[in-house]
TORLOKE-997528 format. One line per field, with one value per residue (C-alpha): chain; x, y, z; residue in one letter. Coordinates in Angstrom, 3 decimals. Layout:
<recs>
chain [A, ...];
x [X, ...];
y [Y, ...];
z [Z, ...];
resn [A, ...];
</recs>
This chain:
<recs>
chain [A, A, A, A, A, A, A, A, A, A, A, A, A, A, A, A, A, A, A, A, A, A, A, A, A, A, A, A, A, A, A, A, A, A, A, A, A, A, A, A, A, A, A, A, A, A, A, A, A, A, A, A, A, A, A, A, A, A, A, A, A, A, A, A, A, A, A, A, A, A, A, A, A, A, A, A, A, A, A, A, A, A, A, A, A, A, A, A, A, A, A, A, A, A, A, A, A, A, A, A, A, A, A, A, A, A, A, A, A, A, A, A, A, A, A, A, A, A, A, A, A, A, A, A, A, A, A, A, A, A, A, A, A, A, A, A, A, A, A, A, A, A, A, A, A, A, A, A, A, A, A, A, A, A, A, A, A, A, A, A, A, A, A, A, A, A, A, A, A, A, A, A, A, A, A, A, A, A, A, A, A, A, A, A, A, A, A, A, A, A, A, A, A, A, A, A, A, A, A, A, A, A, A, A, A, A, A, A, A, A, A, A, A, A, A, A, A, A, A, A, A, A, A, A, A, A, A, A, A, A, A, A, A, A, A, A, A, A, A, A, A, A, A, A, A, A, A, A, A, A, A, A, A, A, A, A, A, A, A, A, A, A, A, A, A, A, A, A, A, A, A, A, A, A, A, A, A, A, A, A, A, A, A, A, A, A, A, A, A, A, A, A, A, A, A, A, A, A, A, A, A, A, A, A, A, A, A, A, A, A, A, A, A, A, A, A, A, A, A, A, A, A, A, A, A, A, A, A, A, A, A, A, A, A, A, A, A, A, A, A, A, A, A, A, A, A, A, A, A, A, A, A, A, A, A, A, A, A, A, A, A, A, A, A, A, A, A, A, A, A, A, A, A, A, A, A, A, A, A, A, A, A, A, A, A, A, A, A, A, A, A, A, A, A, A, A, A, A, A, A, A, A, A, A, A, A, A, A, A, A, A, A, A, A, A, A, A, A, A, A, A, A, A, A, A, A, A, A, A, A, A, A, A, A, A, A, A, A, A, A, A, A, A, A, A, A, A, A, A, A, A, A, A, A, A, A, A, A, A, A, A, A, A, A, A, A, A, A, A, A, A, A, A, A, A, A, A, A, A, A, A, A, A, A, A, A, A, A, A, A, A, A, A, A, A, A, A, A, A, A, A, A, A, A, A, A, A, A, A, A, A, A, A, A, A, A, A, A, A, A, A, A, A, A, A, A, A, A, A, A, A, A, A, A, A, A, A, A, A, A, A, A, A, A, A, A, A, A, A, A, A, A, A, A, A, A, A, A, A, A, A, A, A, A, A, A, A, A, A, A, A, A, A, A, A, A, A, A, A, A, A, A, A, A, A, A, A, A, A, A, A, A, A, A, A, A, A, A, A, A, A, A, A, A, A, A, A];
x [-27.773, -24.587, -21.687, -18.040, -15.231, -12.231, -10.507, -13.532, -15.772, -17.238, -18.118, -21.857, -21.481, -21.314, -24.556, -26.310, -25.023, -24.379, -28.096, -28.592, -25.618, -26.644, -30.114, -28.575, -26.217, -29.197, -30.932, -27.879, -27.574, -24.302, -23.072, -20.311, -18.730, -15.132, -14.722, -11.319, -10.195, -9.151, -11.523, -11.983, -8.622, -6.724, -6.086, -4.541, -6.474, -10.119, -12.844, -15.697, -17.890, -15.511, -14.961, -16.858, -14.876, -15.460, -19.183, -19.431, -17.218, -16.235, -12.521, -10.959, -7.283, -5.578, -4.534, -7.179, -9.884, -13.093, -15.114, -18.809, -20.521, -24.128, -23.389, -20.017, -17.597, -13.946, -11.748, -8.099, -5.728, -2.089, -0.097, 0.036, -3.717, -4.253, -5.142, -7.309, -9.248, -10.013, -11.415, -13.456, -14.940, -17.386, -15.713, -19.142, -19.684, -16.184, -13.238, -10.063, -7.212, -3.833, -3.952, -1.707, -4.260, -6.888, -6.106, -6.015, -9.376, -10.901, -9.505, -11.728, -15.099, -17.884, -17.621, -20.008, -20.114, -20.500, -18.370, -19.093, -16.549, -16.696, -14.304, -13.883, -12.165, -9.667, -6.624, -6.203, -3.013, -4.761, -7.826, -5.798, -4.500, -8.018, -9.386, -6.771, -7.633, -11.379, -10.767, -9.039, -12.288, -14.351, -16.024, -16.224, -15.851, -18.561, -18.252, -21.148, -22.662, -23.795, -21.877, -24.201, -22.571, -23.421, -27.017, -27.338, -25.685, -28.267, -28.968, -26.754, -23.669, -21.620, -21.376, -18.294, -15.791, -15.810, -12.717, -11.544, -8.781, -6.127, -2.854, 0.427, 2.848, 5.986, 8.134, 7.204, 6.923, 10.119, 8.672, 5.699, 2.769, 3.249, 6.828, 5.661, 2.938, 5.471, 7.731, 4.890, 3.592, 7.011, 7.071, 3.657, 4.897, 8.121, 5.986, 4.246, 0.989, -1.066, -2.675, -2.546, -5.322, -4.334, -6.422, -4.005, -4.860, -1.180, -0.381, -3.034, -1.688, 1.897, 1.330, -0.994, 0.588, -2.673, -3.618, -6.918, -8.354, -10.481, -8.364, -7.548, -3.995, -3.056, -3.698, -5.143, -7.844, -9.933, -10.315, -8.954, -7.173, -6.586, -3.238, -2.318, 1.151, 1.133, 0.821, -2.815, -5.108, -8.603, -9.084, -12.245, -13.253, -16.495, -17.464, -18.089, -14.330, -13.269, -12.179, -12.320, -8.548, -8.206, -9.088, -6.583, -3.959, -4.381, -4.230, -5.787, -4.154, -6.098, -9.858, -11.895, -14.690, -17.271, -16.866, -19.961, -18.022, -15.298, -16.977, -17.563, -13.967, -12.733, -15.075, -13.639, -10.223, -11.488, -8.765, -6.053, -3.173, -3.800, -1.286, -2.615, -1.072, -2.475, -1.027, -2.838, -5.760, -9.035, -10.112, -13.183, -10.983, -9.452, -12.874, -14.242, -11.266, -11.320, -15.064, -14.486, -11.913, -8.814, -5.467, -4.205, -0.513, 0.192, 2.897, 3.777, 1.921, 4.189, 4.051, 5.197, 8.975, 9.149, 7.016, 9.254, 12.483, 12.316, 13.918, 16.313, 13.521, 11.526, 14.595, 15.481, 11.847, 11.984, 15.143, 13.467, 10.292, 12.368, 14.315, 11.025, 9.527, 12.723, 12.304, 8.745, 10.005, 12.757, 10.273, 8.118, 11.020, 12.040, 8.455, 8.522, 11.826, 10.673, 6.945, 5.737, 8.334, 6.877, 3.162, 2.994, 0.187, -1.675, -1.008, -3.759, -2.178, 1.181, -0.357, -2.010, 1.281, 3.194, 0.444, 0.365, 4.088, 3.702, 0.794, 2.935, 5.224, 2.501, 3.005, 1.401, -1.300, -2.238, -0.694, 0.762, -0.994, -2.694, -0.019, 1.045, 1.961, 2.384, 3.348, 4.663, 2.706, 0.963, 4.351, 4.741, 1.879, 3.553, 0.407, -1.282, -3.333, -4.414, -8.206, -10.888, -10.235, -6.763, -5.187, -2.462, -0.692, 3.083, 4.671, 8.095, 10.410, 8.697, 9.212, 7.261, 7.213, 5.939, 5.557, 4.134, 4.548, 3.395, 2.192, 3.826, 3.607, 7.319, 7.504, 6.049, 7.639, 7.506, 9.651, 9.687, 11.543, 11.539, 12.080, 12.707, 10.185, 12.509, 15.814, 16.001, 16.842, 19.919, 17.706, 15.968, 19.319, 20.659, 17.678, 17.522, 21.208, 20.838, 18.062, 20.240, 23.144, 20.901, 19.572, 23.105, 24.130, 21.296, 22.063, 25.695, 25.403, 26.800, 25.345, 25.749, 23.165, 20.495, 20.317, 16.806, 15.476, 14.962, 18.749, 19.387, 16.770, 18.965, 21.542, 19.232, 18.381, 21.873, 22.599, 19.240, 19.650, 23.085, 21.486, 18.503, 15.862, 13.936, 10.994, 7.967, 7.611, 9.640, 12.643, 11.539, 8.733, 8.733, 7.474, 5.934, 6.493, 3.438, 1.723, 1.370, 3.468, 3.493, 4.579, 5.682, 7.236, 10.316, 10.596, 13.138, 11.826, 12.779, 9.607, 7.803, 9.307, 12.697, 12.474, 16.004, 16.541, 17.097, 18.553, 16.013, 13.821, 12.857, 12.510, 12.194, 14.805, 12.906, 14.139, 12.477, 11.999, 8.707, 8.377, 4.738, 3.093, 6.036, 7.242, 8.333, 11.323, 11.545, 13.935, 12.782, 14.260, 13.618, 16.491, 16.936, 18.966, 22.006, 23.486, 26.253, 29.655, 33.127, 34.284, 37.908, 40.070, 37.104, 36.339, 32.594, 30.412, 27.971, 24.614, 24.140, 21.592, 21.343, 19.526, 16.532, 14.947, 16.536, 15.598, 17.861, 18.012, 17.392, 20.899, 19.623, 18.801, 22.151, 24.578, 27.756, 29.780, 27.854, 28.706, 31.822, 33.999, 32.483, 28.944, 29.711, 31.173, 27.987, 25.753, 27.941, 27.962, 24.213, 23.544, 25.892, 23.913, 20.632, 21.940, 23.401, 20.222, 17.439, 19.108, 18.646, 14.850, 14.711, 16.846, 14.589, 11.344, 7.903, 9.379, 11.667, 12.130, 15.241, 14.648, 14.330, 17.498, 19.520, 18.114, 19.034, 22.620, 22.920, 21.226, 23.503, 26.795, 29.315, 28.720];
y [10.218, 11.698, 9.298, 9.493, 7.182, 5.709, 2.355, 1.040, 1.398, -2.062, -4.217, -3.595, -0.457, -2.569, -4.405, -1.153, 1.026, -1.114, -1.478, 2.290, 2.980, 0.451, 1.989, 5.395, 3.818, 2.259, 5.634, 6.981, 3.965, 2.816, -0.771, 0.165, 3.004, 3.859, 4.790, 6.388, 7.215, 10.697, 13.648, 16.835, 18.094, 14.804, 14.733, 11.756, 12.411, 13.368, 15.156, 12.777, 14.370, 13.101, 9.550, 8.006, 4.764, 4.299, 4.943, 2.300, -0.405, 0.365, 0.643, 3.797, 3.482, 6.408, 4.449, 2.466, 2.374, 0.539, -0.603, -1.396, -3.353, -4.514, -7.954, -7.678, -5.222, -5.033, -3.017, -2.447, -1.487, -0.617, -3.402, -1.401, -1.870, -5.537, -6.508, -3.422, -4.131, -7.657, -6.274, -3.485, -5.010, -7.869, -10.531, -11.755, -8.369, -7.164, -8.897, -7.751, -7.019, -5.261, -1.699, -2.487, -5.059, -2.388, -2.012, -5.781, -6.143, -3.388, -5.007, -8.010, -6.274, -7.421, -6.108, -3.278, -2.141, 1.552, 2.426, 5.756, 8.084, 11.437, 13.764, 15.807, 12.871, 11.670, 13.441, 13.184, 11.160, 8.594, 8.597, 7.874, 4.662, 3.597, 4.358, 2.122, -0.711, -0.448, -0.217, -3.598, -5.102, -3.481, -1.268, 2.516, 5.173, 7.802, 11.014, 11.623, 15.015, 14.009, 11.399, 8.417, 7.983, 11.530, 11.040, 7.719, 9.133, 11.899, 13.686, 11.303, 12.755, 14.943, 18.628, 19.957, 21.372, 25.101, 25.642, 29.273, 30.253, 32.250, 34.029, 32.147, 34.858, 35.718, 34.917, 31.277, 31.293, 33.237, 35.005, 37.297, 36.205, 39.104, 37.998, 34.430, 35.519, 37.488, 34.423, 32.119, 34.640, 34.673, 30.862, 30.871, 33.284, 31.310, 28.223, 30.072, 30.573, 33.578, 32.027, 28.914, 27.026, 25.707, 22.928, 21.518, 22.903, 22.762, 25.133, 27.596, 27.391, 27.987, 30.642, 32.890, 32.171, 30.888, 27.813, 26.129, 23.072, 21.308, 18.148, 16.019, 16.398, 18.845, 22.620, 22.860, 25.173, 23.460, 25.767, 26.707, 29.642, 31.201, 32.991, 35.345, 35.880, 39.406, 37.962, 38.862, 36.060, 34.931, 32.541, 30.489, 29.738, 29.015, 32.423, 30.700, 30.073, 33.640, 35.381, 39.144, 39.463, 37.395, 39.988, 42.450, 39.752, 38.716, 42.299, 44.204, 42.048, 38.982, 38.663, 36.370, 34.501, 31.899, 28.369, 28.887, 31.487, 29.031, 27.603, 31.108, 32.073, 29.115, 30.029, 33.559, 32.116, 31.489, 32.284, 32.262, 29.868, 28.229, 26.175, 23.221, 20.042, 16.807, 14.747, 16.502, 18.501, 16.694, 16.032, 18.254, 21.357, 20.247, 19.478, 22.850, 24.821, 23.011, 23.591, 27.280, 27.532, 27.942, 26.528, 24.163, 24.213, 20.980, 21.285, 20.682, 22.822, 25.915, 25.974, 22.371, 22.801, 26.205, 24.739, 21.677, 23.705, 25.218, 28.617, 29.502, 30.641, 27.445, 25.263, 27.038, 26.739, 23.018, 22.745, 24.461, 22.404, 19.221, 20.287, 21.008, 17.768, 15.933, 16.953, 15.588, 12.378, 12.017, 12.364, 9.740, 7.326, 7.742, 6.902, 3.797, 2.690, 3.163, 3.340, 1.383, -1.370, -2.043, -1.481, -2.902, -0.610, -1.281, 0.441, 3.018, 4.147, 4.404, 6.652, 8.847, 9.186, 10.374, 12.763, 14.118, 14.880, 16.666, 18.728, 19.677, 21.645, 24.300, 24.855, 21.813, 22.786, 19.208, 15.826, 15.435, 12.042, 9.567, 8.042, 4.479, 2.277, -1.418, -4.107, -7.414, -8.613, -5.247, -3.608, -5.703, -3.713, -0.496, 1.662, -0.035, 2.142, 0.908, 0.835, -1.668, -5.307, -5.234, -3.341, -5.307, -4.709, -4.411, -7.843, -8.705, -10.098, -8.226, -4.890, -1.636, 0.437, 4.005, 6.403, 9.874, 13.530, 17.010, 20.092, 23.248, 26.723, 26.535, 22.958, 19.498, 16.465, 12.709, 10.202, 6.467, 4.679, 0.970, -0.093, -3.388, -4.463, -6.059, -7.083, -7.566, -10.999, -11.646, -11.945, -8.642, -6.902, -8.276, -7.112, -3.722, -3.178, -4.116, -1.525, 0.970, 0.389, 1.237, 4.278, 5.530, 4.933, 7.193, 9.809, 10.236, 9.790, 12.506, 12.849, 15.107, 17.545, 15.826, 12.715, 11.433, 9.542, 6.557, 6.377, 6.565, 4.071, 0.967, 2.483, 2.088, -1.476, -2.820, -4.164, -5.939, -7.185, -8.602, -10.659, -11.723, -9.284, -6.241, -3.974, -3.223, 0.541, 3.486, 4.682, 8.299, 10.760, 14.531, 16.613, 20.082, 23.153, 23.268, 21.457, 17.815, 15.143, 13.551, 16.082, 15.656, 15.677, 14.495, 10.973, 8.187, 4.991, 2.491, 3.347, 6.522, 9.923, 10.794, 14.270, 15.318, 16.059, 19.805, 22.015, 22.637, 19.618, 17.762, 13.987, 11.096, 8.344, 5.277, 1.799, -1.038, -4.764, -6.521, -10.138, -11.051, -12.377, -11.415, -7.798, -4.854, -2.511, 0.966, 3.844, 7.171, 10.622, 13.672, 15.262, 18.267, 18.339, 20.581, 22.855, 21.355, 21.607, 20.440, 17.157, 17.384, 15.938, 15.610, 17.219, 17.858, 19.623, 17.241, 17.511, 15.796, 15.572, 17.453, 15.462, 17.280, 14.690, 14.515, 11.425, 8.709, 5.174, 2.168, 1.067, -2.371, -3.138, -2.119, -4.969, -2.899, -5.768, -5.447, -1.763, -0.473, 2.080, 4.841, 3.689, 3.673, 7.156, 8.308, 6.984, 8.599, 11.936, 11.835, 11.045, 13.837, 16.252, 15.047, 15.676, 19.075, 20.388, 18.636, 18.584, 22.319, 22.032, 19.221, 21.224, 24.286, 25.631, 24.152, 20.710, 20.592, 16.956, 16.194, 12.439, 12.348, 14.448, 12.031, 9.134, 10.923, 11.383, 7.626, 6.834, 9.130, 8.022, 6.738, 3.169];
z [12.317, 10.863, 10.585, 11.531, 10.462, 12.264, 12.791, 14.704, 11.638, 11.043, 8.005, 8.359, 6.240, 3.085, 3.750, 4.648, 1.856, -1.243, -2.055, -1.727, -3.976, -6.616, -6.782, -7.552, -10.101, -11.871, -12.090, -13.942, -16.237, -14.714, -14.545, -12.155, -10.189, -9.347, -5.683, -5.019, -1.508, -2.619, -2.401, -4.428, -3.173, -3.650, 0.088, 1.866, 5.079, 4.619, 6.524, 7.371, 4.692, 2.013, 3.312, 0.412, 0.313, 4.040, 3.624, 0.904, 2.365, 5.966, 5.067, 6.562, 5.596, 3.842, 0.728, -1.122, -3.773, -4.561, -7.550, -7.272, -10.064, -10.285, -8.859, -7.111, -5.593, -4.603, -2.261, -3.174, -0.363, 0.190, 1.857, 5.089, 5.487, 4.608, 8.176, 8.670, 5.467, 6.662, 9.901, 8.305, 5.145, 4.609, 2.447, 1.327, -0.316, -1.244, -2.813, -1.072, -3.437, -3.285, -4.569, -7.535, -8.777, -9.541, -13.234, -13.850, -12.100, -14.234, -17.371, -16.611, -16.131, -18.508, -22.050, -22.766, -19.147, -18.442, -15.411, -13.811, -12.243, -10.515, -12.395, -9.214, -7.501, -10.131, -11.532, -15.329, -14.880, -12.678, -14.913, -18.046, -16.467, -15.473, -18.951, -20.547, -18.176, -18.790, -22.520, -22.503, -21.224, -23.965, -21.369, -21.112, -18.438, -18.041, -16.053, -13.667, -12.936, -9.449, -7.467, -6.765, -3.351, -2.316, -3.464, -1.628, 1.491, 1.684, 4.948, 6.931, 5.251, 7.637, 6.859, 5.109, 7.623, 8.282, 10.400, 10.551, 8.131, 9.962, 9.081, 9.407, 10.457, 8.514, 11.562, 10.930, 7.124, 6.497, 3.444, 2.970, 0.813, -1.623, -2.278, -2.803, -5.221, -7.231, -7.415, -8.432, -10.941, -12.620, -12.653, -14.342, -16.999, -17.489, -18.157, -20.975, -19.097, -18.042, -14.977, -12.817, -11.072, -7.625, -6.086, -3.490, -0.027, 0.935, -1.935, -0.757, 2.782, 1.657, -1.001, 1.006, 4.417, 5.854, 7.866, 8.641, 10.321, 7.713, 7.629, 10.642, 11.973, 9.194, 9.379, 5.884, 4.563, 1.866, -1.112, -4.514, -6.110, -9.498, -9.614, -12.452, -13.874, -12.432, -8.901, -8.345, -7.250, -6.374, -3.449, -3.190, 0.410, 2.210, 3.696, 7.042, 7.269, 6.557, 9.752, 10.211, 9.928, 6.744, 4.049, 5.455, 5.731, 2.095, 0.857, -2.020, -4.718, -3.541, -3.958, -1.706, -3.467, -2.437, -3.855, -6.015, -8.017, -9.053, -12.207, -13.535, -12.772, -14.796, -17.658, -17.590, -18.488, -22.024, -24.533, -21.873, -21.312, -17.962, -15.985, -13.987, -12.585, -14.083, -11.238, -8.383, -9.823, -10.541, -14.134, -13.657, -13.856, -17.133, -18.582, -17.493, -18.828, -22.165, -22.515, -21.773, -24.554, -22.409, -23.514, -20.841, -19.952, -18.090, -15.483, -11.857, -9.336, -9.270, -5.461, -4.992, -5.173, -3.421, -0.613, -0.352, -0.230, 3.220, 3.716, 6.537, 8.874, 8.317, 8.856, 12.085, 13.160, 12.497, 14.575, 17.506, 17.147, 17.201, 20.299, 22.073, 20.785, 21.739, 25.362, 25.308, 23.700, 26.274, 29.110, 27.396, 26.831, 30.468, 31.460, 29.262, 30.775, 34.375, 35.110, 32.086, 32.479, 35.932, 35.327, 31.769, 30.530, 27.300, 23.986, 24.482, 27.751, 25.975, 23.317, 25.950, 27.811, 24.740, 23.730, 27.277, 27.241, 23.900, 25.222, 28.228, 25.892, 25.917, 22.175, 20.560, 18.059, 17.128, 16.488, 13.001, 12.701, 15.006, 17.238, 16.436, 19.401, 18.728, 21.241, 19.975, 16.911, 16.564, 16.055, 12.908, 11.315, 10.065, 10.333, 13.274, 15.619, 19.076, 18.914, 19.813, 20.560, 18.992, 21.904, 23.691, 27.004, 27.162, 27.546, 28.931, 26.289, 23.470, 21.718, 21.765, 18.561, 18.908, 15.959, 16.531, 15.778, 16.609, 14.766, 16.074, 14.528, 13.729, 12.476, 11.999, 13.674, 13.048, 14.940, 15.602, 18.370, 19.178, 22.791, 24.524, 27.159, 29.654, 28.144, 24.381, 23.038, 20.934, 17.864, 18.604, 19.140, 15.862, 13.830, 15.569, 14.864, 11.187, 10.913, 12.777, 10.391, 7.432, 9.284, 9.917, 6.313, 5.141, 7.788, 6.733, 2.952, 0.692, -2.814, -5.856, -7.176, -9.243, -7.056, -6.364, -3.382, -5.666, -6.099, -2.330, -1.134, -1.390, 0.957, 3.957, 2.918, 2.279, 5.799, 5.807, 2.240, 3.018, 5.790, 3.645, 4.969, 3.720, 4.522, 2.345, 2.635, 1.430, 3.391, 3.586, 2.848, 2.595, 5.523, 5.492, 7.635, 9.917, 7.074, 6.025, 7.682, 4.212, 1.583, -2.007, -4.430, -2.500, -1.115, -0.620, -2.157, -4.829, -6.733, -7.694, -8.318, -9.775, -8.249, -7.230, -3.550, -3.201, -0.490, 2.273, 1.640, 4.828, 4.639, 7.032, 7.379, 8.565, 7.666, 9.537, 9.918, 10.659, 11.772, 11.298, 14.431, 16.670, 16.640, 14.531, 14.485, 12.952, 13.601, 12.188, 12.341, 10.174, 8.307, 6.059, 2.832, 3.270, 0.616, -1.542, 0.134, -0.778, 0.720, 1.897, -0.859, -3.226, -6.557, -6.434, -3.937, -2.275, -0.546, 2.793, 5.581, 8.867, 11.526, 13.023, 15.336, 18.777, 20.789, 22.229, 20.893, 23.158, 24.141, 25.206, 21.589, 20.107, 19.476, 19.564, 18.121, 14.840, 14.456, 12.749, 14.491, 12.326, 13.163, 16.894, 16.544, 14.795, 17.590, 20.234, 18.400, 17.841, 21.489, 22.579, 20.408, 21.911, 25.424, 24.548, 22.905, 24.826, 28.241, 28.969, 28.457, 31.003, 33.439, 33.466, 32.080, 31.360, 30.580, 33.600, 34.621, 36.665, 36.717, 32.925, 32.600, 34.708, 32.681, 29.449, 30.618, 31.119, 27.812, 25.834, 27.404, 24.826, 23.694];
resn [M, R, Q, T, F, D, E, T, T, D, P, S, F, G, A, Q, H, L, P, L, L, R, A, E, M, A, K, Q, G, L, D, G, L, L, V, P, H, E, D, E, H, Q, N, E, Y, L, P, D, A, N, E, R, L, A, W, V, S, G, F, T, G, S, A, G, A, G, V, V, L, K, D, K, A, A, V, F, V, D, G, R, Y, T, V, Q, A, K, A, Q, T, D, E, A, L, F, E, R, Q, P, L, N, A, L, T, D, W, L, A, A, V, P, A, G, S, V, I, G, Y, D, P, R, L, H, S, P, D, A, L, A, T, L, K, R, A, V, G, K, A, G, A, T, L, K, A, V, E, A, N, P, I, D, L, A, W, G, D, A, R, P, A, Q, P, Q, A, P, V, V, P, H, E, D, R, Y, S, G, E, G, A, A, S, K, R, A, R, I, G, K, A, I, A, D, A, G, A, E, A, A, V, L, T, A, P, S, S, L, A, W, L, F, N, I, R, G, G, D, V, I, R, T, P, L, P, L, G, Q, A, V, V, K, A, D, G, T, A, S, V, F, L, D, P, A, K, V, T, N, E, L, P, G, W, L, G, D, A, V, T, L, E, A, P, E, A, L, P, G, A, L, D, A, L, S, G, H, K, V, M, I, D, P, A, V, S, P, A, W, Y, F, D, R, L, E, A, A, G, A, T, I, V, R, G, M, D, P, C, A, L, P, R, A, Q, K, N, A, V, E, I, E, G, S, R, Q, A, H, I, R, D, G, A, A, L, T, R, F, L, H, W, V, D, T, V, A, Q, K, E, L, P, D, E, R, A, V, V, E, A, L, E, G, F, R, E, A, T, G, M, L, K, D, L, S, F, D, T, I, A, G, V, G, P, N, G, A, L, P, H, Y, K, P, V, G, A, K, I, R, P, M, E, K, G, S, L, L, L, V, D, G, G, G, Q, Y, L, D, G, T, T, D, V, T, R, T, M, A, I, G, E, G, T, A, D, Q, R, R, M, F, T, L, V, L, K, G, H, I, A, M, A, V, I, R, F, P, A, G, T, S, G, R, Q, L, D, A, I, A, R, Q, P, L, W, N, A, G, F, D, F, D, H, G, T, G, H, G, V, G, S, Y, L, G, V, H, E, G, P, Q, R, I, A, G, W, G, T, D, Q, P, L, L, T, G, M, I, L, S, N, E, P, G, Y, Y, R, E, G, E, W, G, I, R, I, E, T, L, Q, V, V, T, A, P, A, Q, V, P, G, G, E, R, A, M, H, G, F, E, Q, L, T, L, A, P, L, D, R, R, L, I, D, V, A, L, L, T, A, D, E, R, A, Y, V, D, A, Y, H, A, E, V, L, A, K, V, G, P, L, L, A, D, G, V, Q, K, D, E, A, A, L, E, W, L, K, A, Q, T, A, P, L];
</recs>
């Protein structure tokens, strides 16, 4: 029976599958095996066929890794998934460790051990760190030709996805694929290369103006491409995914090839200078190119920054998607404040209600991620999803945290709102308002060119820090244009990249506070980096943020006395904008909802 993976996956997977895996490891002379969560495309969200870590351990979170030795094993997970890992893995079989403990754990494996790894699943940058750790233990890493997990999985492994690859029209992309290829070809030449190998599905989607459905909640086509400096290209896709319109859409300068032709295409780059990104492309490509005699030019994927810097058409599309999504959110928030406050439905019903309002727009292509709805203690788990026995009903005196988003042809949305169930307590209002103050500070900040999200992160934390609190996730992540809800290289966090924030980049602004065992608070809107502009009386032009998300805040949770006059003015102006832009959709059209419109008018009245 073929397997699927979700939050209900149970710990029995370890007991079933570890013996099978260890038998395959023994056949290859391995003392251990690295099991990353990432797949051949370094995706965050995976098709079931590539859920190798889940198959081994039962853990299905999007950030984790595993190591299996002859006599023990361990699962390493991001802090967001600590509770989920406890529920999904068998502690008698797997040590549970934080993700940042992986290298220390590897540094303590038995000397002389041979630890296998699949070069198709690890980027060279990540692999270099793992090699250093294993070296400290006196052990070695060995690349495997055939992944022992795939061999042990056998016929039960799900088939690779074959979703149709379709054109993404220029009226949504804002630039034709030929123009993009010319730009990228010049970037390749400027980097001193003759060709580039692209392995990130988001780069294929952006560069060739195509979309697919191989990855859950993200319209990605799984494949690869070789792009030449003259703008010509070869795209490697499963023929089953190629629609009749695709060859004509790609044009004569782009050749469609089957995946089986990729190794030969890399070999044909012998003697050429080839650009490839060591942070996102698997080590297998580097090994193959080096063996072929190509000269590797290491550099950032040439599509990454152009994709992140949205053009005017994409920005306007995002605005319209957020207005449409804002009407759905307003109808949902009205439902929460009326029907749900009386009936006290469970979290699953809350999720279904929000998804129903989004579907009622008539333009939803998919969710941008599985909706998060946490009541009380479940709201204190930043990536909680209401499944199985964990589902709770709404409870008076508690909080409801809902985080969801939609995929529309003209934009991707992601928004979090926290609502009081009944009347909020003084403590809840205080903490919500401290989070709101940080959210406002990030919304109104001005910053000079060259500023990174790492430099801005503390701004959203300052009100919480001053009161002795903090939150354990980044303040903001990049968002794609009808692509991934998590997009790099831009982010706002105190760790990670120093990539400057550039005009047109879309990021989230989502400070929060989580009281374990009680409730959680998060306020998230998406915002786009504006072009540098002079500040009256200033000397330097400054970037800023334009708010894209349009959904009212819960007035019952705002302690107005804790806000400054400028902060109150910001909330009033934001609410006025929500009413002005969302109100007309509630007054007429497919989302017409007179009761929700009257509720919105009350919610957006000046504080």
